[in-house]
C-alpha positions in Angstrom: -24.7 -61.4 -54.2 -24.3 -59.9 -50.7 -27.8 -58.5 -49.8 -29.0 -59.4 -46.4 -32.5 -60.7 -47.5 -35.0 -61.9 -45.0 -37.2 -64.7 -46.4 -41.0 -64.2 -46.7 -43.1 -66.3 -44.4 -46.2 -68.1 -45.4 -49.6 -66.4 -44.6 -50.6 -69.4 -42.4 -49.6 -69.1 -38.7 -48.7 -65.5 -38.5 -52.1 -63.9 -37.7 -52.6 -62.1 -41.1 -55.4 -62.4 -43.5 -54.5 -63.1 -47.2 -55.7 -59.6 -48.1 -53.4 -58.0 -45.5 -50.5 -60.1 -46.4 -50.8 -59.2 -50.1 -50.9 -55.7 -49.1 -47.3 -56.0 -47.9 -45.6 -55.9 -51.3 -42.0 -55.2 -52.2 -42.3 -51.5 -51.2 -42.3 -52.9 -47.6 -40.5 -56.2 -47.9 -37.4 -55.1 -49.8 -35.9 -52.8 -47.2 -32.8 -54.0 -45.4 -33.9 -53.3 -41.9 -31.3 -53.4 -39.0 -32.5 -56.1 -36.8 -29.0 -57.3 -35.5 -27.5 -54.0 -34.4 -25.0 -53.7 -37.1 -23.0 -50.6 -37.4 -21.0 -49.1 -40.3 -17.3 -49.4 -40.8 -14.6 -47.4 -42.6 -11.0 -47.8 -43.7 -9.1 -45.2 -41.5 -5.3 -45.2 -41.6 -5.3 -48.6 -43.2 -7.4 -50.2 -40.6 -11.1 -51.3 -40.9 -12.6 -49.3 -38.2 -16.2 -49.5 -36.7 -18.1 -46.2 -36.9 -20.6 -47.1 -34.1 -23.4 -45.6 -36.4 -26.3 -47.9 -36.8 -26.2 -49.3 -40.4 -29.1 -49.9 -43.0 -32.7 -48.8 -42.4 -33.8 -48.2 -38.9 -37.7 -48.0 -39.3 -40.3 -48.7 -41.9 -43.8 -47.4 -41.4 -46.7 -47.3 -43.8 -50.3 -46.3 -44.7 -52.3 -47.3 -47.7 -50.7 -44.7 -49.7 -47.1 -44.2 -48.5 -44.0 -45.9 -47.0 -42.0 -43.9 -44.6 -38.4 -45.0 -44.3 -36.2 -43.8 -41.4 -32.5 -44.0 -42.1 -29.2 -42.7 -40.8 -27.6 -43.2 -44.4 -24.9 -45.6 -43.1 -24.2 -48.8 -45.1 -23.0 -51.9 -43.4 -20.4 -52.5 -46.1 -17.0 -50.9 -45.7 -16.6 -47.3 -46.8 -13.6 -45.1 -47.5 -10.8 -44.1 -48.1 -11.5 -41.4 -50.7 -8.2 -40.9 -52.4 -9.1 -37.5 -54.0 -8.5 -35.9 -50.6 -12.0 -35.8 -49.5 -11.7 -35.2 -45.8 -15.2 -36.3 -44.9 -16.3 -39.7 -43.8 -19.8 -41.4 -43.9 -21.6 -39.7 -41.2 -24.9 -40.3 -39.5 -27.7 -38.3 -41.3 -31.3 -37.5 -40.4 -33.3 -39.1 -43.1 -37.0 -39.7 -43.3 -38.0 -40.7 -46.8 -41.6 -41.0 -48.2 -42.3 -43.5 -51.0 -45.7 -43.6 -52.7 -47.2 -47.1 -52.8 -49.1 -46.5 -56.0 -47.0 -44.3 -58.3 -48.7 -41.8 -60.5 -47.5 -40.8 -64.0 -46.1 -37.3 -63.9 -46.0 -34.4 -66.4 -45.2 -35.1 -70.0 -41.5 -35.4 -70.4 -40.9 -36.1 -66.7 -39.2 -34.1 -64.0 -35.5 -33.6 -64.3 -33.4 -34.8 -61.3 -31.3 -32.2 -59.6 -28.3 -32.1 -57.2 -28.5 -34.1 -54.0 -30.4 -37.2 -53.3 -32.7 -38.6 -56.1 -33.6 -41.9 -54.6 -33.0 -44.2 -51.7 -31.3 -47.7 -52.0 -32.8 -50.6 -49.9 -30.1 -50.1 -47.2 -31.2 -46.4 -46.6 -28.2 -44.8 -48.5 -29.2 -42.1 -51.1 -28.4 -42.1 -54.7 -27.4 -39.0 -56.7 -27.6 -38.3 -60.4 -24.8 -37.9 -62.8 -24.0 -34.3 -62.1 -21.2 -33.1 -59.6 -22.2 -29.5 -59.3 -19.5 -28.0 -61.5 -19.6 -26.9 -65.2 -17.1 -25.7 -67.7 -16.1 -22.2 -67.0 -19.0 -22.2 -64.4 -21.6 -21.3 -67.2 -24.0 -24.2 -66.4 -23.9 -25.4 -70.0 -21.3 -28.2 -70.1 -22.0 -30.1 -66.8 -19.2 -32.3 -65.3 -20.2 -36.0 -65.3 -19.4 -37.0 -61.7 -18.5 -40.7 -62.6 -15.6 -39.4 -64.8 -14.4 -36.4 -62.7 -14.8 -38.0 -59.4 -13.8 -41.5 -60.1 -10.6 -41.1 -58.2 -12.6 -40.2 -55.1 -14.9 -43.1 -54.9 -14.3 -45.9 -52.3 -14.3 -49.5 -53.3 -18.1 -49.6 -53.1 -18.3 -46.6 -55.7 -19.5 -44.3 -53.0 -18.3 -41.1 -51.3 -19.5 -38.5 -48.9 -20.6 -35.0 -49.5 -20.2 -33.1 -46.2 -20.7 -36.5 -44.4 -23.7 -37.5 -46.4 -22.6 -40.9 -48.1 -24.2 -41.6 -51.5 -23.8 -43.4 -54.8 -23.8 -41.8 -58.3 -23.8 -45.2 -60.1 -24.6 -48.8 -59.7 -23.7 -49.8 -56.0 -21.3 -52.8 -56.8 -17.6 -52.8 -55.9 -15.0 -51.8 -58.5 -13.6 -55.2 -58.2 -16.9 -56.7 -59.5 -16.0 -55.4 -62.9 -14.4 -57.0 -65.9 -12.2 -53.9 -66.4 -12.1 -51.9 -63.2 -11.5 -48.2 -63.5 -10.0 -48.1 -60.1 -7.8 -50.4 -58.1 -8.9 -49.4 -54.7 -10.4 -52.6 -53.8 -7.0 -54.3 -54.0 -6.1 -52.5 -50.7 -9.4 -51.5 -49.2 -12.1 -54.0 -50.2 -15.8 -53.8 -49.7 -18.7 -55.9 -50.4 -20.9 -53.0 -51.6 -24.6 -53.5 -51.8 -24.7 -56.4 -54.2 -22.8 -58.4 -56.8 -23.5 -58.6 -60.5 -24.5 -62.1 -61.6 -25.2 -62.3 -65.3 -27.0 -65.6 -65.0 -29.9 -64.3 -62.7 -32.2 -61.3 -62.6 -30.5 -58.6 -60.6 -32.2 -57.6 -57.3 -34.5 -54.6 -56.6 -31.9 -52.1 -55.1 -33.9 -49.1 -54.4 -36.8 -46.8 -54.7 -37.1 -43.5 -56.6 -39.0 -40.6 -54.9 -41.8 -41.0 -57.4 -42.5 -44.6 -56.1 -41.0 -46.6 -58.9 -38.4 -49.4 -58.0 -34.9 -49.4 -59.1 -33.3 -52.6 -60.3 -29.6 -53.9 -60.8 -28.3 -54.2 -64.4 -29.6 -57.6 -65.5 -33.1 -58.5 -66.2 -35.4 -60.5 -68.6 -34.8 -59.6 -72.3 -38.5 -59.4 -73.0 -40.7 -57.0 -71.1 -43.1 -59.9 -70.5 -40.5 -61.9 -68.8 -39.4 -64.0 -71.8 -36.1 -64.1 -73.6 -33.6 -65.1 -70.9 -31.5 -63.0 -68.7 -29.5 -60.3 -70.5 -27.8 -56.9 -69.6 -30.5 -54.3 -69.7 -29.0 -51.6 -72.0 -29.7 -48.0 -71.8 -30.9 -46.0 -74.9 -28.3 -43.2 -74.2 -25.2 -43.1 -76.1 -22.1 -40.8 -76.7 -22.9 -38.2 -79.5 -20.9 -38.3 -82.7 -19.5 -34.9 -82.4 -16.0 -33.5 -83.3 -16.5 -30.3 -80.9 -18.7 -29.1 -78.3 -20.8 -26.5 -80.1 -24.1 -27.8 -79.8 -26.4 -29.4 -77.2 -28.1 -32.9 -77.5 -31.4 -31.2 -78.4 -29.8 -29.5 -81.5 -29.3 -26.1 -79.9 -26.5 -24.2 -81.5 -24.5 -22.5 -78.9 -22.7 -19.0 -79.0 -19.0 -19.3 -79.2 -18.6 -18.1 -75.6 -20.6 -21.2 -74.6 -18.6 -23.8 -76.4 -17.3 -26.6 -74.4 -13.6 -27.8 -74.1 -11.8 -29.7 -76.8 -11.5 -33.4 -76.2 -7.9 -33.2 -75.4 -8.1 -30.0 -73.3 -7.0 -30.1 -69.7 -9.6 -28.7 -67.3 -9.4 -28.1 -63.6 -12.6 -28.2 -61.5 -12.8 -25.2 -59.1 -11.9 -27.2 -56.0 -9.0 -26.8 -53.7 -6.2 -29.3 -54.8 -8.2 -30.4 -57.9 -6.0 -32.0 -60.6 -6.2 -31.1 -64.3 -8.3 -33.6 -66.1 -8.6 -34.4 -69.8 -12.0 -33.5 -71.1 -12.6 -36.6 -73.2 -16.0 -37.3 -74.9 -18.1 -38.5 -72.1 -16.7 -36.0 -69.4 -19.8 -33.9 -69.5 -23.3 -35.1 -69.4 -24.2 -33.0 -72.6 -21.9 -35.5 -74.4 -24.6 -38.0 -74.4 -27.8 -38.2 -76.4 -31.0 -40.4 -76.0 -31.9 -42.6 -79.1 -35.4 -44.1 -79.0 -35.2 -47.9 -79.2 -31.3 -48.1 -79.1 -31.5 -50.2 -75.9 -34.2 -51.7 -73.6 -35.0 -48.5 -71.8 -36.8 -45.2 -72.4 -35.8 -41.6 -71.8 -36.3 -42.0 -68.1 -33.8 -45.1 -68.1 -36.6 -47.4 -67.3 -39.4 -49.5 -68.8 -42.5 -51.6 -67.9 -41.4 -55.1 -67.3 -42.0 -58.5 -65.5 -39.6 -58.9 -62.6 -39.3 -61.6 -59.8 -41.0 -59.2 -57.4 -43.7 -58.2 -59.8 -44.8 -61.2 -61.9 -47.6 -59.1 -63.3 -45.2 -56.4 -64.3 -44.3 -53.0 -63.1 -42.6 -49.8 -64.3 -39.0 -49.8 -63.1 -35.8 -47.8 -63.4 -32.4 -49.8 -63.9 -28.9 -49.2 -62.8 -27.2 -49.6 -66.2 -23.8 -50.8 -66.8 -21.6 -51.2 -69.9 -20.2 -54.6 -71.3 -17.5 -54.5 -68.5 -20.0 -53.8 -65.8 -18.9 -50.4 -65.2 -21.6 -47.6 -64.9 -23.2 -46.7 -68.1 -24.8 -43.3 -68.5 -27.4 -42.1 -67.1 -26.4 -44.7 -64.3 -29.6 -44.4 -62.5 -32.1 -42.1 -64.2 -32.0 -38.6 -65.5 -35.4 -37.6 -64.8 -38.6 -38.9 -62.9 -41.4 -40.6 -64.9 -43.7 -40.3 -62.0 -45.1 -37.6 -59.7 -42.4 -36.8 -57.2 -42.7 -36.4 -53.4 -40.7 -33.2 -53.3 -40.6 -33.2 -49.4 -37.8 -35.8 -49.8 -35.7 -32.8 -50.8 -34.3 -30.8 -48.1 -34.6 -27.8 -50.3 -38.2 -28.4 -51.3 -37.5 -29.8 -54.9 -35.1 -31.6 -57.0 -31.7 -30.1 -56.5 -32.2 -29.4 -52.8 -31.6 -32.6 -51.3 -28.0 -32.4 -50.1 -28.9 -32.5 -46.4 -31.9 -34.2 -44.6 -35.5 -34.2 -45.8 -38.7 -32.2 -45.2 -40.9 -35.1 -44.9 -43.4 -35.3 -41.9 -46.0 -37.8 -41.3 -49.6 -36.5 -41.0 -51.7 -39.6 -41.4 -52.2 -42.8 -39.4 -49.4 -45.4 -40.1 -48.4 -48.8 -39.0 -44.9 -50.1 -38.2 -43.5 -52.8 -40.5 -41.9 -55.6 -38.5 -39.3 -57.4 -40.8 -38.9 -60.5 -38.5 -42.6 -61.4 -38.0 -44.1 -59.7 -41.2 -46.8 -58.5 -38.7 -47.3 -54.8 -38.4 -47.9 -53.2 -35.1 -51.2 -51.6 -33.8 -51.9 -48.6 -36.0 -51.5 -45.3 -34.2 -51.7 -41.5 -35.1 -48.1 -41.1 -36.3 -46.9 -37.8 -35.0 -43.6 -39.4 -33.9 -41.5 -42.4 -34.0 -38.8 -44.2 -32.1 -35.6 -45.8 -33.6 -33.7 -47.8 -33.9 -36.3 -50.4 -32.9 -35.4 -53.2 -32.0 -32.3 -51.8 -30.3 -29.3 -53.3 -28.4 -28.5 -49.9 -26.7 -29.8 -48.5 -23.4 -31.5 -45.5 -25.2 -33.5 -44.7 -28.3 -34.1 -41.4 -30.3 -37.7 -40.3 -30.1 -38.5 -37.7 -32.7 -41.5 -36.0 -34.3 -44.4 -34.0 -32.8 -43.7 -35.3 -29.3 -46.3 -35.2 -26.5 -45.9 -33.1 -23.4 -45.7 -36.2 -20.9 -45.1 -40.0 -21.4 -45.2 -43.2 -19.6 -43.0 -46.3 -20.3 -44.6 -49.6 -19.5 -42.8 -53.0 -19.2 -44.1 -56.3 -20.5 -46.2 -56.7 -17.4 -47.9 -53.4 -17.9 -46.0 -51.8 -14.9 -45.1 -48.1 -15.4 -41.3 -48.1 -15.2 -40.7 -44.6 -16.1 -42.7 -41.2 -16.5 -41.7 -37.9 -17.6 -42.5 -34.6 -19.0 -40.9 -33.0 -22.0 -40.3 -29.4 -22.7 -42.8 -27.6 -25.0 -42.3 -27.9 -28.8 -39.8 -30.8 -28.3 -39.1 -32.5 -31.7 -36.2 -34.9 -30.6 -35.6 -36.7 -27.2 -33.2 -39.3 -25.9 -35.3 -41.9 -24.2 -33.4 -44.1 -21.8 -34.4 -47.8 -21.4 -34.2 -50.3 -18.5 -32.7 -53.6 -19.2 -33.4 -56.0 -22.0 -37.2 -56.6 -22.7 -40.3 -55.4 -24.5 -41.8 -52.0 -23.6 -44.7 -49.9 -24.5 -44.2 -46.1 -24.7 -47.4 -44.1 -24.4 -47.7 -40.4 -24.8 -50.5 -38.1 -23.4 -51.5 -37.5 -27.1 -52.9 -40.9 -27.2 -50.2 -42.6 -29.3 -48.1 -45.6 -28.4 -45.3 -47.7 -29.6 -43.9 -51.1 -29.0 -40.0 -50.9 -28.2 -37.8 -54.0 -28.1 -34.4 -53.8 -26.3 -32.5 -56.8 -27.1 
């Protein structure tokens, strides 16, 4: 397993009461926060090339109700190339995600996921669902399974970018971490990916859905109560037993003009340079059906279970794989069980999350420090500074910025003052040499900045 985990410290000696320590649960401690200045890297023209974009999560802030995660969407594991001709690279994004700390069960039947990001992995990289935005004859009836149609365009870590926004549609392990790889790209362009499957231990917590429930890798305890040993957690979705595509999984009988392609038909997605692909059973998401009790998981691809992070149990989703450790439909989850924070979607709802987010912070928050496990002094959070700590000579200051500011050094001396244009929402703040600084705005809020 290649997760860069930071060990928990004991309560004693770090200035936290037991109550405040216990309040810092996995929704805070699981994030891979960039504390060493690591940047992304990509395979370009056969060479592993630094991207100079800061990797992993940049900042984690929280209140009693929510966790706010700032990320550029750049992993520290190697990305690219994308052999299907995708000209894009993993590019720096502007993500601020909001994760509820106490999830609430949503409407009966859940909320379907849409196009764009559906969750965020612990390294700040989003997940997408099984769809790729195309359907047979553009009718929206038989929707292409991205894992099948886009397999040739994934890098070794099973990710790819959409207009620069790097993401994963399936378990973020390397193709080489499979008993029967569906791609040989890792032979030439290896990547560690987010983690490595180990069938002898419980898989790690790898991300968070936008309804607040955690996402685990594919191995867990057989019994929901933590008994039964470690097994591959199996989905309850399976391929339908159909000879032709004339009905939907819910039994709906389609009109002849809505029939899907034959299993041996060659179809060509409406993309420049797209190659004809055989429409095998499984090429479309409507080829799958849910069968209650077939596997360990429910219709959301989750269950209530004991996990290492939750000894008392929690509801969780799983990134499911087949017996060869290749992604198994629905890969992450097809719909949300809980109440979704829709501001996480750039377009305001599921299906609108192909760019940034609409999250703003209008409550008091604290900044989580992954090194000391001590939160900073709470302040009205109209803005944040990231990356923090930083090894650079400047940081990005964004949000509802004040009109004027003062930057103090560790001795309390004012080393920089300035005025900002009205209605400024982003500002590059230059820092003197290495040290600890306090940034204070005329709005009364402040932040501690560390330049390494």
